[in-house]
C-alpha positions as CSV (number, residue, x, y, z in Angstrom):
1,M,72.7,99.8,112.4
2,D,75.7,98.4,110.4
3,T,78.2,97.1,112.8
4,R,80.5,95.4,109.7
5,K,83.7,97.2,110.5
6,R,84.8,99.5,107.2
7,P,88.6,99.2,105.9
8,G,90.7,101.7,107.0
9,L,91.4,103.9,110.3
10,S,89.0,104.8,112.2
11,I,89.3,108.6,113.8
12,R,89.8,107.4,117.0
13,E,93.2,105.2,115.2
14,T,93.8,108.4,113.0
15,A,94.8,109.9,116.5
16,L,96.6,107.4,118.6
17,F,99.2,107.0,115.7
18,A,99.2,110.2,114.9
19,M,99.7,111.2,118.4
20,L,102.3,108.0,119.2
21,G,104.3,109.0,115.8
22,A,104.7,112.7,117.9
23,L,105.6,110.6,121.3
24,M,108.2,108.9,119.0
25,F,109.3,112.2,117.3
26,C,109.4,114.5,121.2
27,S,111.6,111.5,123.0
28,K,113.7,112.1,119.8
29,I,114.8,115.7,120.6
30,L,114.5,115.2,124.4
31,M,116.9,112.7,124.4
32,E,119.3,114.2,122.4
33,V,122.1,115.1,124.6
34,L,122.9,111.6,125.0
35,P,124.7,109.8,122.1
36,N,122.5,107.2,120.2
37,I,120.8,107.0,124.2
38,H,116.9,107.1,123.4
39,L,113.3,105.1,123.8
40,L,112.6,104.7,119.9
41,G,113.6,101.0,119.7
42,M,111.8,100.7,122.5
43,F,108.6,102.5,121.7
44,T,108.6,100.5,117.7
45,M,108.7,97.0,119.9
46,V,105.7,97.8,122.0
47,Y,104.0,99.5,119.5
48,T,104.6,96.3,117.1
49,I,103.2,93.7,120.1
50,V,100.1,95.9,120.2
51,F,98.7,96.9,117.1
52,R,100.9,94.6,114.6
53,K,101.4,96.1,111.0
54,K,98.9,99.2,112.0
55,A,102.0,99.9,113.8
56,L,104.2,100.8,110.8
57,I,101.9,104.0,111.2
58,P,103.3,105.9,114.2
59,I,106.6,104.5,113.1
60,Y,106.7,106.0,109.6
61,L,104.9,108.8,110.8
62,Y,108.0,109.6,112.9
63,V,110.6,108.6,110.7
64,V,108.7,112.1,108.5
65,M,108.6,113.8,111.3
66,N,112.1,113.5,111.7
67,G,113.3,114.3,108.3
68,L,110.5,117.6,108.4
69,Y,112.8,118.5,111.6
70,A,116.4,117.9,110.9
71,G,115.8,117.8,106.2
72,F,115.4,114.6,104.4
73,S,119.2,114.3,103.0
74,A,122.0,111.8,103.6
75,W,121.5,110.4,107.1
76,W,117.4,109.8,107.0
77,V,117.2,107.1,103.7
78,P,118.6,104.4,105.7
79,Y,115.4,105.6,108.5
80,L,113.3,104.2,105.5
81,Y,114.0,100.8,106.4
82,I,116.2,100.6,109.9
83,W,113.0,100.4,112.1
84,T,111.3,98.3,109.5
85,I,113.7,96.1,110.6
86,L,113.0,96.4,114.5
87,W,109.7,95.8,113.2
88,G,109.8,92.5,111.1
89,V,111.9,91.0,113.6
90,T,108.7,91.7,116.1
91,M,106.5,91.0,114.2
92,L,107.8,87.5,113.8
93,L,108.3,87.1,117.7
94,P,105.9,84.7,118.9
95,R,102.5,86.8,120.1
96,G,101.8,84.4,123.2
97,M,105.3,84.1,124.6
98,S,105.6,83.7,128.7
99,K,106.1,87.1,130.3
100,K,109.0,84.8,131.5
101,A,110.8,84.5,128.1
102,A,109.3,88.1,126.7
103,C,111.0,89.8,129.7
104,V,114.3,88.1,128.1
105,V,113.9,88.2,124.5
106,Y,112.2,91.4,124.4
107,P,114.9,93.4,125.3
108,A,117.6,91.3,124.0
109,V,116.0,92.0,120.5
110,C,116.2,95.5,120.9
111,A,119.4,95.3,122.3
112,L,120.5,93.5,119.2
113,H,118.4,96.4,116.8
114,G,121.0,98.8,119.3
115,F,124.8,96.7,118.7
116,L,124.0,96.6,115.1
117,Y,122.7,99.7,113.9
118,G,125.9,100.7,111.9
119,I,125.6,97.6,110.0
120,L,122.2,97.2,109.0
121,Y,123.1,101.3,108.3
122,S,125.6,101.0,106.3
123,P,124.5,99.8,103.6
124,A,122.8,102.3,102.6
125,Q,125.9,104.6,103.3
126,A,127.9,102.8,101.1
127,L,125.7,103.2,97.8
128,M,124.9,106.8,98.7
129,F,128.5,107.3,99.2
130,G,130.1,104.9,96.6
131,L,132.3,103.3,99.5
132,D,133.4,99.5,98.5
133,F,133.2,96.6,101.3
134,R,136.7,98.2,102.6
135,Q,135.1,101.3,103.3
136,M,132.3,100.5,104.6
137,L,134.0,97.8,106.8
138,A,136.0,100.8,108.2
139,W,132.4,103.1,108.0
140,I,131.4,100.3,110.3
141,A,134.3,99.4,112.6
142,A,134.5,103.7,113.2
143,G,131.0,103.9,114.6
144,L,131.0,101.2,116.7
145,P,131.6,102.5,120.1
146,F,128.1,104.7,119.3
147,D,127.2,101.1,118.3
148,V,127.5,99.5,121.6
149,L,126.7,102.7,123.5
150,H,123.5,102.3,121.4
151,G,122.6,98.4,122.4
152,L,123.2,99.1,126.4
153,G,121.0,101.9,125.6
154,N,118.5,99.7,124.0
155,L,119.0,96.8,126.7
156,A,117.7,99.1,128.8
157,T,115.1,100.9,127.4
158,G,114.0,96.9,126.4
159,L,113.2,96.4,130.0
160,L,110.2,98.7,129.0
161,V,108.6,96.7,126.6
162,L,106.8,93.8,128.4
163,P,105.1,96.4,130.7
164,L,104.5,98.8,128.9
165,A,102.9,96.7,125.9
166,E,100.8,95.6,127.8
167,L,99.7,98.7,129.6
168,L,98.6,100.4,126.4
169,K,97.2,96.7,125.4
170,R,94.9,97.4,128.8
171,L,94.3,101.1,127.5
172,S,93.4,99.9,123.8
173,R,90.6,97.4,125.5
174,M,88.7,99.9,127.7
175,A,89.0,102.3,124.3
176,G,87.4,99.4,122.7
177,Q,90.1,99.4,119.8
């Protein structure tokens, strides 16, 4: 029997990533009653820690589902890159980080993404709506209270990154991933 690994995703990975993307989407919908408080940053980091490059699959499934649900409008365009920034920063973190360091670094990175969300979002807004630099800064300033909420929410949910990543790694090993 041929035991070489085939390129592409296995059926198990396809199903798993579809469910993880759907989990991101459902969690976002369920938490929309709270302004800028959600689990997306936490899920992005957990998936990246566990699945590395393949984490982009559930992340972009979420992005597409969100567009299908709420409409592919101007608000959606920054979603094409904003979660990839958090994915990229998480990819740059050392893989062998101690648990002591990880339980500080993961929530800090997650929180930082939330605090900087408006700044990361603003270049697309400026380009789409023809804002000059001053107008873009005003747009960022107007959203600061929401970015503070976003950052604090991400700090709280970021505390779940390490335990959930460890759980997902263990479950993946048990499933033979």
